[in-house]
N, C-alpha and C positions, 0 to 999 in steps of 0.2 A: 625588149618588155618583160617585166617580171610581174606574174600575177600574184596577188595578195595571198598571204598564207604559205603553209608549207605543205610537204606530203609526210612528214615525219622523220625525213633524212636531209631535208633540204627544200630551197625554193624551186618552183617549177619556172623555167624559162623558155619563153617563144621564140624559137631561133629562126623561125621563117613562117610566112604565110603567102599561100598562093592560091588563086581563084582557079578552080578546074571548071571548064565548060563541057557541054557534049561533044563526045569526037566528031558528030556530025552537025552541021547547021540546023537551028530551030527556026521555021518561020514565025515570027511573032505574032502573038494572037493573045486575047483572054479568054480566060475559062472562067464562066461564073461558079461560085461556091453553092452549094446544095442547101436547102433549106435546114439539113440537120447539120451542116457545116456552120452554118450562119448563128446557129443557137448556143456555139462555142465561144468563150472571151478568147482575147488574144494570148494565148499562153504558149510556152515552150516546153517540150519533154526530152529530158536527157537520157541515154543509154550509155555504156561503156563494157567494155571486154578488155581483160586483162590476159595475158600470154606468158607461160612460163618460158618459152623457147622462141623467142624473135627470130626472124630472118633477116639476112644482111639486104640493105637496100630495100627495107619494107616501105618507106616512105613513096620512093618511085614506083613501087608494085601497085599501092593503095591509090594512087592518082591515076595511073594508068588505065586500071580496073574502072574508076571511079567514073573517068570520061567516056569508056564504053558503056557503062551503064545507066548514065544519065541521058542516054539516047532514047532508050523507052521510057525512062522514068523523067522526061523531060520537065514535069511540073516542079520537080526539086529544085531544079536548075533556074527557077523563076523568082517571082517578087509578089507579096501581096499588095495591092493597092486599091485605092476607093474608087468606086463607079461614080456617076453623075448623082445616085441617090445617098451617095456617103458609105454604101455598103462596101465590105471588102470583096474582093475579087482576085482570080489569080493572073497576072502577067505572066505569060509564058515568053520570057525574052531571052532565053540561054544565057543570061547573067552568069551562071555557073556557081559553084559552091565553093566557099571559104574553106581552105585546109591549112591548119596550123600545125607545125612541126615543134615539137618540145623538148626539152632534158630536163632532168632533176639534177640540181646543184647538191655537192657534198654527198656523192654517191648512192643517192636513195635507190632501194630496190624494191621490188614488189613485197617482200616478206618486212619492209619498213612500214607499208602503209597500214595505217588504222581505218580499213574500209569500213568497218561497223559504226564509225564517226564520222558520216560524209562531210560536215562542215571543216573536218580536221584534213580530209584528204580528197574526195570526191570532187569538190569544188574547183581543184585544181586539173583534174583531169577531163572533165566535159567542159566544150567550148561555151562560151557566151557568145549567142548568136548576134552579131553586130548589123547584118543586111541577109537579104534573100530569105528562103525556105528553109535553109538545112545549112549547118556547118560542121565541120569535123576537127578533131584534132589528134594526133597522133605522138605519142612519148616514146623517145628512142630506148632508154632505160627501161627494158622490160617489156616493152611493146604494150602501151594501151592504147586502144582505139576509141574515142569517145564522139559522141554524135547528138546534136541537138536540132531538133526540128518542130517546125510549126504545127501544132496540133489541129487546126483549123483545114490545113492541107491533107494530111493524112493522119489516121489512129495508129495505135501499136500494130493491128493486124496488116495493116497497109504498109508500114515501115518494114516490118519484119520481111515482107517479100522482097521488098526493096535490099534489105542486109543480105538475104540468101542469094540473090542474083548479083549482088556486089562481090561477095565473097567469092563465088562460083567463076566471076570474071578474074579475079586476081588469081584463082588456083588454076584455071583451065584455059583462061583466055575468051570465055564466051560466058554471057551472063544467064542464070538459071531460069528456065520457063517458070511460070506461064508469064506471057507479057501482061502489064497492067493496061486496064480500059478506063478511061476517065469519061465516060458517058454519063449525063446526068438526067436522060430521061427517064429512066427507072425511079426517079425521085420527083417526078413531076407531081405538082399538088391537084386538087381536084378542081374541077372546072364547072360551076363556082364554087368556090372554097366554102364550107359550111361554117356556122358561126362558131364553134369550138369553143363554149364557154360551159364552165361547170363538168368539165371532162378531166380525165387522169392527166392528160398535158396541161391543164389549167392549175392543178394542183402541185404539179413538180416544177413548173416554170413560171416565170413572169418576167413582163416586159422590164426594161432598165428603168424608165420613169418611176415604177411602182416598187422597184427593188430596195430593200432596206440595205444601208452601209454595212459591210461587213465588220465584224467585231476586229478590233487591232488588238490582238492577243499574241503572246509569244509563241512560238513554235520549235521543237527540237526535231532534228533528223537522225535516223539511225538507220542500219542494215542488219537484219540478224538472220540466223539460219533456224530452221524448224525441222527437226528429224522426221523421216519418213514415217518412222513407228508413231509418232505424236499426230501427225496427220491422218494416219489410220484409226488411231484412238478417239482424236475427234470427231471423225464422221461416224464411227461405231456409237460414240455416246449420244449423236444428234438423233438418232433412230433411223429405221428403213426408209429407202427413196430419197435420202437426202446427200448433195452432191458435198464434196469436199470444201467447194469454197463456201456453200451455205453455212457449213458445221463451222469452218475458221470464222465466217462472220459473225455467226452467233457468240462464239467465244470470244472476240474482240468486243462487240457490243456489251458484252458484261462486264468487260475489265474497262471499257469507256464508261458505263454507268459506276461504277466504283470510283473512277475518276471524277465524274459529275458530282456525286454525292460528296466528295470531300471540300468541292467548292460552293456546296449549296444549292447545285442546280438541280431542278425538278425533274425536266425532259432530257432525255436523249435520244437524237436521231441517228439512223444509220442508211448510207445509200450505197447501193451496188450499181454498178455500171454494167448495163445489159447489152450485150452483142446482138445488133439487128441482122445480121447477115442469113441467120436462118429462118427469120421470120419475113423478110422482104426479099424479093428478087432485086439482084443488085450488081454491081460492076467490079466487085472487090474493092470498094472504097467505102462501105457501108460504115455507120458510125455506131457505136454504143452509147445507150443513154441510161439516165437513173431510174431505179426503181428505189422507192423511200418509205422506210418506217420509221414510226415515232413510238417510244413507250415510255413511262415513269421510269427514273434511276433508281427508285427503291425496289418496285415490282421487278426490274431486271436482275437486280443483284441476288434477289432471292428465288430467283426463276431456274428450274432446270434446264440444263443445256438443251435437252431434245425438244422444250416448250419454245424456248427462244427461235430454235431452228425451224420449229414450225411455222412461225411467225414471219422469218426471214423467206421461207420458200413461199408462203402465201404473196406477200407483197413484191418478191422478185416475178413470179408468175404473172401477176396482175400486170406488168409492165412488158414482160417479154412475148408479146402477142404482135402479129402483123398489123391489127387494126389499131394498136396503140402506136406504132410508128407512121402509119399512114395518117392518123388523127396529127400526129405531132408535126408532119410537113404540113397539112394544111393549117395546124395552130399558128405556125410560124409565117404563112403566107398572109394570114388575115392580119396580121400585125406589121408587116413590113412596110416602110424601111425601118422601124423601130428595132434597135437591138434588143436580144432577149438572153435571160440566162437562167442556169437551174439554180432551184432554191437551196439546194444542198450544196451547191459552190460557194455559196454565201453564208454558209455556215447556220441556216437557219432550219431547212428541211420543212417539215408540217409542223414543226413543234413552237413556232412563234419565236417571238425574241428572247425569251427567257430559255431556249433550249440550247443545247450543244450538240455538235454533228460530225460526222466522220464519213467518208466515202471508201468503199472498197473497191479495186478495180484489178481483175484478174490479170496477171501477165504470164500465166502458165503456158501460153503458147510461144512464149520467147523462144527462137530457135537456136538456143545457145550452141549447140554440137555441129549447127551447119555454119556458122560464122566462122569459117577457116581461111583464112586469106593465104594459106599455103605452108603455115610453119606450126600447125595442129589447132585443135579446138582450143577455145578459152578455157584458162584454169579457174577462172570466175567472172560474172557478167552481173549486172543489175540496172535496172532504171533508177532515174534521178529526178525527182518529180517535186522540188519544194515551191509548190505553188503558191500564188498569191490570194488564193481563196480563204473564205472564214472557216471553211471546214477542214479536218485533218483530212491525209489521205494515205491509203496503205494498199500496197500491191504485191501479192505474193508472186513468185515466178520460179521455175525449175532450177535446181543447183546445177552449176557446170560439171558437178561429178556424175552426173546422170545416175544416182541411186534412189531417185524418188525424195530425196531431201528437198525442201523448198529454200530460196532466200527471199526475206520479205524487207522491202523497202517500207519505211513508216516517216511520216511528216504530221507532227501531232504534238498538241500541247505539252508541255514538261510533265504535267500531273498524270497524263494519259502513258507516257513513256514510263514514267515512275511504276505506275500500276502493270505495265506489262513486265518491267523488270523485276518486280516484287514477287509476280506469278512464279512458282517453282518450276514449271514445264512449260513447254511449247517454244517461247521465246530465249534463243541461245545465243550467246555473243560468239562474235566471230574471231576466228584466231587465224595466222597466217599458215599455222600448219594443216587446219582444216582446208584452206583455199588451193596452197601451194604443194601440198603433200610432205 
């Protein structure tokens, strides 16, 4: 089997596929998805790690460590199935994780990869999940480990826990603590559930039956680097009390508004994924959901960064409360079994059908330095998430260099990418010297 496309030096050929089951048997059972899981559409997230000095027999090491780690992380070895009401739930069957081994024809090596252009390179490194909750692909030449996982089962925070445990098992023979918990009682709805109409949840989410069709628009995928000094300069310009992510979002929002103005679009929506772990007691599998703001494109273009950052801070703070997450659990409960979805995912936000939208999700907790399978820390790592939603998607994460730089994955309309690349600072092209020394 040869994947379509090339890495820059040759086609990627799948040489073997193995299904790795947990090292200990799993008693088959069903695990309901929480109400906060049910609000997510069925989308897969990719992440990949590139290593400059791979070890011999890497595939065998990865698979043996994976079998050990899946004992504690057994839901990742299961399947998402429908229950009697037609809702998705997790069948913990122990079916295992599909692991593909691949090689690059034509002598392609890491330095040949144009990772800044994911459609030309990364698509060949991250597996397409055919079944189950998760899949893995390992490329021998240069050692690339790519993973794809079902976002309804775990978010980036939870998957980070798995990655660290898996790497530790490969390096030391035992997965790293802490062991995950899959209790759902912390996310139980109120009894009885309140009406939940006219609330923030009602503004940010919508039942599928009332959801507008996402716009059928072209999208471009890019990976940029942002220097630590530019991150610091954005934060300083955003004013006191603003986080790096708020400053970055404000800057991106203004560029998004520039692109919207060129298309004659009057409103520009920006969403930020908010982490609920600090707001609710949870089990390590808590999900993050959207805060969402909308402003006129013209007003955004003329606004100072500090003014835009203040607006970002305001609507993120509105969503980043325990009351909002408890309200959201009840909001979903009142509408089950009908599926629901975030308006921002549809590309609408709160700006209506005439608006354009983008979602920012922080990947700054990606534990790049800890994903060491025994042959050193990665030379490069990034998420890969060309989602089918109507909104753009942008996620900054730490550079594998460990120097405070960011790597930024972008899935956005071509005119947004053009505005980002025209801007003289912040978004810089990747080159092999930066990634691999």
